[in-house]
Phi, psi and omega in degrees: 000147186276178179302136178091343184287345179298342180284338186285135180225126183238119179269113184264356177239077189222121192262146178211136169225131183293157180303325181299329179296314180292323180294331184246012189297330178302323180276337185270339180284152174293164188296335182275359180249155175219153176253124179248122183255141177208113177054044175083359178248156185225145172231139177256130183213163177285136182295318187284318187261340186076010183289127176219118183280312184278149175288171177306136185256141171263105186305332183299330178291338183267333187236354181271101184297323181296320177294315179300317181295322177297317178295319178297316180298319181296331181265355183078023176273117183279327191209145177231137175260114193272140176217167188260013174060213188286357178294348172301334180303329187250016191293136170236169177298320180297314179294322181299316181297319179295316181291316181295319178296316180294320178294316180296324179296321178293320178298319178296323181288327183222064188295335178279345184253336184226142162238167185221151176261158182269129172263132174208153167290123189292348178250029190274003175063217184295327176296322176296313180299317179298321180289324175299315180296318179296314182293325177296320177297332177283350177109004178281151198230015176197170178245133182253125173227180176241169186300325175223155175224115185053046176066020176243134177282159188296345178283355178300146182301332180298340184254001184303319183298326178298313183288326175297318179295316179299317180295315181294324183267001180057045178253120175296150179250125181258130183248116178257150176302145177290159177299320177219131183277159176275009183281148181265167177059038181249006189284324187282142172057028178057035181294337178300318180287315187283320186243321186296314183294314175300322179294319180298319177299318181294319177297319179299314179298313181299316180298318180294320180290307187288335180285347178094006181300315179292321181294319185281336185239087186296344178270358185282128173231137184226139176248124180252135181289168167057045181059021181071028181068240180265009187308312182303325183273342184244000186301318182291324177296320184279320194239356183229025181283174177290145180306133177091349182282332176241140180274073182228159178299153184269073177264166175275080187297319177304323178288315181296326182294344178290347177256015179243129184234159177226157174248169189263010177282160354277138190298330185281351183248354175249166173229173176304333182296309182295320182292318178296319178299316179299319180294322179290322184280311183276332188107135184296340179287351182255003186244134182232147177298130174215148182244321190082023175302138001257026187282080182196159172294336180220085185303322181297317179290331179300317179297318179297319180294322178301319178290316182297326180299320179282318179299331183277358177284167176267015177292158178290164179298324178293319178295317177298320181299321178294318181291319179297320187207321188302318181292322178294319179301317181287316184293317185263000179069035183270054186295333178297332179287323177299317186282324192254332183269342181288342183298305171191164178248013188273355187261018179084200182305141184252083183268083181231132167067192182200153180285000000 
């Protein structure tokens, strides 16, 4: 990155759902889910069990672009790549079209400040492919999925067409933790959130690697949320062990791992120590700034903390610069940001171009 680019900061784990999604969510949720509203806030939960992972949501934090931009400006975040979080678990083609249209409209309104990911049901067949193509034509620049969909991990044959399409169209695939993991014994003490989700991300990565998806699809690139779960601490056990110790295919894992990226969200649960360790283990070229906005008791402070976590590492300024923005520019093809935002950040919103 050139002189001055160290100022640019791109949040790649930043959530958005259009107002229309909340207005129509009763019709868009599967039959086993329900939306409960109380004083303008909503929680989504299972009808039979009452299980709800996320706390009550204030929809305005998810769909009010002006509010998001004020929070981004206060934290020095220049650009956000928008995704729909764990709602991918329940995705249908009808819901995908509403979310993709709303996301694309926001990108068109503020192209210098926002890019967007494509929502689709990952097992949607030709209708899914058509929606990916349509959303790409609208300017969206990646595909968003979750670690599991209807209790199946992404290496399942039902999802092969999604990854083939992503590889052919050169669209990175972003993996967010599922709303609920298929892991057992996670009910007590909210262990599903604290331990289950990182473990689920790690299982997802292992399945994608060992199943041959990365090996078979040389154009496939994937970004995993939350530092890739336990990946930094288990990568050598999974992919760098002595021959014969693990019953796994003999792929060139160090080479394949160069197409795997992680983000630094959620900002309130990491510190500079974990982020620096991930950058040292995976390589700074594989780590991207992420916040998990607006999933926090204080979303505005969450963005500031996401920046401070990276700034507080002992990495070099060039390494920090790659994590803040350079890696995102390369992964998502946001070359207009390299050219136009590096000049200065002093002129307010940077509405230039589109991904």
